[in-house]
N, C-alpha and C positions, 0 to 999 in steps of 0.2 A: 145114911147119917141124918139127924135131925137136930136143928139148931133154931131156938125160937128167936124171931127177928133177926134174921142173919145180916150182918154187915160187910163191908169190904175187908175190915180187919179179920173178920173170921176166915174169909177166903184166903187172905194173905198168910194166916198163921197154917192153914191146912196145906196151902201150896209152898210154904217156905219161901216166899217172895215179899217184896215190899207192897203197900198200899198203892203206890204210884204205878206198879207194874200191873196190879190187878185193874187198875182203872183203864190203862192202855190196852190190856188184853181183851177187856170187855168191850172196847171200841174197835177191835180188830186192828190195833195200830201194828205196823209194819216194824215198829221198833222193838217189839218182843218176838222172840223166836217162836216159830210155829208150833213147835212141841210144847213149849211153856204156855203158849197161848190157849192150845186145845186143853191142856190140862186144868187151867184155870177156869175155863168157860165150862168144862164138865163138873168141876166143882160148884159153880154157880147154879148150875141146873139141878144137881142133887140137893142143894140147900133151899132151892125155890127162890133164888135171889134175883131180883129185878132192880135195875138202875133207876133211880128217881132223877131224871136229868135236870129237873128244876133245881132240886135241892143240890145236886152236884155243882150246877153252875153257880149257886149262891156261895158254895164253900171256895171254889176256885175262883170266883170272878170271872168266869168264862161263860160265853153264851152258847158254846157248842154249835156255832153257826159260821160258815164261810160265805163271804160275800163274793159273788161271781158278777163282775161290772162288765157289760158289753157297751160298746161305744157307738153312737150314731155318727158315722163318717159322712153323712150327706148334709150335715148342718141343718137338720130338721126338715129337709126337702121331701124326706121319705122315711117310713118306718121300717123299712126291710133291713134285716141284720145280715151282715157279711155272711154268705153261705158256708164258708169254711168253718167260722166259729160256731155257727148254728149247729153244724154236725158234729161238734165236740161236746156239746151241752150234756147229752145223754150220758156219756162216759164220765164226766165230772161229778154229775149228781148221784150216779150210782156207786162210783168209788167213794164219795163222801159219806153216802149212807152206810156202806160197809164199815166205815171206820167211826160211825156214831156221830156224824156231823150233819146238819141240815145246811141246805144251799139256799141262800137269799140272791135270786136273780134280778138285776136291775139294768135297764137301759138308760145309759147317761148321755148328755150332750156334751161333747168335747169342751165347749166353751164354758160350761157351768164350773162352779167351784166345788165339784164332787169330792175332790181330795180334802178339803177342809172338813166337810161333814162326816166323812168316814174316820179321819184320823182324831177327831174330837170326841166321838161317840164310842158306844160299847155295844154296837148293833152287831158286830162280827168279830171274831177273833183274828181273822186274817182275810187278805183280799187277793182274788184271782183277777187279773186284767186281761181282757181280750179286745185288741184292737186300738189304734192309737192316732189314726189320721196323720196329721203332720207332726212327726217326731221330734222336730225342733222346739216347737212349743210346748209339747206334751211332756219333754224331758224336765221342764221346769216343775211340773207337778209331782213327777217322780222324786225329784230332789225334796220337795216339801213333805212328801210321805216319809222318806227315809229321815228326814230331819226331826219329824215327829215320833220317831221309832215304830212306825206301822209295819206290822208284818204283811209283806205283799210279794207278790210273783208276777211277773208279766210273760205273756207268750210272744216269742218271736224276736223281738228287737234284742240286739246284743252288740253294744257299742262300747268303745274305750271308756273306763271310768263309770259305767253305768251304775246308778244306785240300785240297791235291792237284789231280788233274785230274778233269773230268767231261765226259761226253757223254751227251746226252739230248735228248728232244723238246721243242719249244716247246709246254709243256703248257697254258699260258694261251690261247695262239692255238687249240689243239685243242679247248679247253672252249668257245671262242667259236664255233668252226666247228659244233661239235654242236648248241649252243643255238639258233644262228641258224637252223639247218636246221629245227629243230622249230618255230620261230616262223614261218619262211616257209610251213610247212605249215598255219599257222592255229591252232597249239597255242598256249595261253595259261596254263594252270596246269601248270607243268612240274616234276616231281619231279627233285632232285638226290640220288643215291644213292651213298654210300660213306663212308668215314672221312677227312673233308677237313680234320682238324686239322693242326697244325703236325709231328705225329709222322709225317705222311705228306706231304712237302712237293711231291711230284708231283701227288698228288691235291688237295691245297690250291691248286695253281695252276690245276688243271682247274675247281675251283670258283670261282676269280677270273674265268676266262673266262665261266663261267655268269651270274656277277653282271653283268659288264659288258654281256653281250647282253641280259639282262633289263631293265637300266636304260635302255639305248638304246632299247629298244622300248616303254619305259613300261609294263611288265607288273608287276604286284604280285608280291613275293616273300614267299610265305606261309611263315613259320617251320615250319609244320606239314607242309610239303613238302620240308624238308631232313632226309633220312632217313640215320641211321647204319647201317652194316653192316660187318662185317669182310669181307675180300677172299676170300670162299668163296661158291659157289653156294648152298650150303645156308642161310648167314646171310642173303643177298640175299632168298632165297624167303621166310624167316621175316619179315624187316623188312618186305617189300612185302605180305605176307599180313596183317600187323598194321595196315599203312596201309589196306588194303582193308576190314578189319573194322570200322574207324573211320568208314567211309563217307566217306572224304576224297575230295574232288572234284579229279580230275586227268585231263589228257588227253594229256601227254607225259611222258617219263621219260628222263632222262641218267645213266646209270651211268658212274662214272669208270673202269670196266674192262669188258671183255667177259665175264669171269666173272660179275661182278654183273649185267650185263644179261641173260645167259642165266637166271640164277636168278629175276630179275624177271619175265621173260617167262612163265616157267612158273607163277609165283604168279599172274599176271594172267589167263591162260588158264583155270587151276584154278577162278578165281573167277567164271568165265562171261563174262569179258569178251574182247573181241577185238582182237588185235594184227595190223594196225596201225589199224584203223577206230575203235575205242575209245580206244585208247592207242598212240601212236607211241613207239618205243624206240631209242634210240642208245647204242652202247657206245664202248669206247676201247681200241686195241691192234691191232685186226685179227688176232686169233689164226687159225690154220688152221680151227679149229672154226666160227668166226663165219659162213662161208659156208655151212655145211651144216646149221646148226640150222633149225627151222621156226617161223616164217619166218626166211630168211636175215637176218642181223643188220646193220643200217647202223651204221657204226663210224668212229672216227677212227684211220688207220692210222699206226703208227710203223715206219718202214722198217727191218726187222730185218738186211736185208743190209748197208744202208749202216752201221748202227749197229755190227754185228759186225766188219766190216772196218775202220771207223773207229777203234773201239777198239784194234785190233790195230796199226794204223798209227801211232796216237798213242803207245802204250806203247813200241813199237820206236823211234821218234824220240827219247823220253825216255831210253831204255837207251843210245842211241848219243849222247847228250849234245847233241841238237838242241833248239831252242826250241819248246815246244809249248803251246798254248792250249786251253781248254776249248770244246766245240763243242756248238750247239744246231741240232738237225736240224727241218726243217719237216714239219708234220703234214698229212695228206691226207684229206678225208673220202670214205669209200666208202660210197655209197648202196645199200641193198638193200631187200628188201620189208618190214622191220620198222617202216618209216615210210610214212606215205601222208598225203594231204591230208583235213583233217577234213571229214566228210560232215554 
């Protein structure tokens, strides 16, 4: 077939669909059925039709851009990005590209007024937020975004009456999986390591799972085995070293992140104890590094591919005016050599 200067209207007429459906199909939107999407894309190829994204943006008042904001949780002391979020970026950008969106990646200071900048501009059609530091203060900025009708989704945090969309792991179930695994190996005095206050709702939920498992097994929960540590390998090492210096008796350790678990294992080994024979250790996240430390770390996996692609699909649905709900992904226990039966 030959059409001079084909338009999306020509494609819509030939496919028997609306122009809005054509637009979505040419962006690989999941809102269009695969069969319809493939038919529209085939017609576009036959007509030698190409989307002028700049012109399309002027017509729709959209930038065809998603802002991906990562947050510096070190208050400017370090430029390193949380490794869990860093491992998710590739899936986010690839998924966005397949749906016709560019991704604007920006590292923000949590103390800055970043929410004002993005809610008042048209730099992006929607925002994906990764990381939040102290959730109590961060929540105020989420409220401001919601009040300005900003389209956004946050990874991880899921609290009562939370504004906007969220996508994250079932953290309580993950904590339950981790602790039950340690209990199944005969471990009875199990440390919970991390900042599990309400300032970190994800970690607090993992702690709830730990509590549930310990209670169900009728195991004592010694307050001395609830150890606070900031989410760095160095602070984890310090906290566990102090615990060991007090001659505290423990045979299992559940760290609420892999970063904390790796620091804990170093402290345990440096104190002359053996992992997993003397102390079995479980982390949370399944960072790429978890499989290569010595011994390889048993951990609760958050599926980063499912998370990255899911956030993009959700924010695109929101941009396109479709109903969207928050999502909770299922965790999976990955067993490696940092855990073993008690001898």
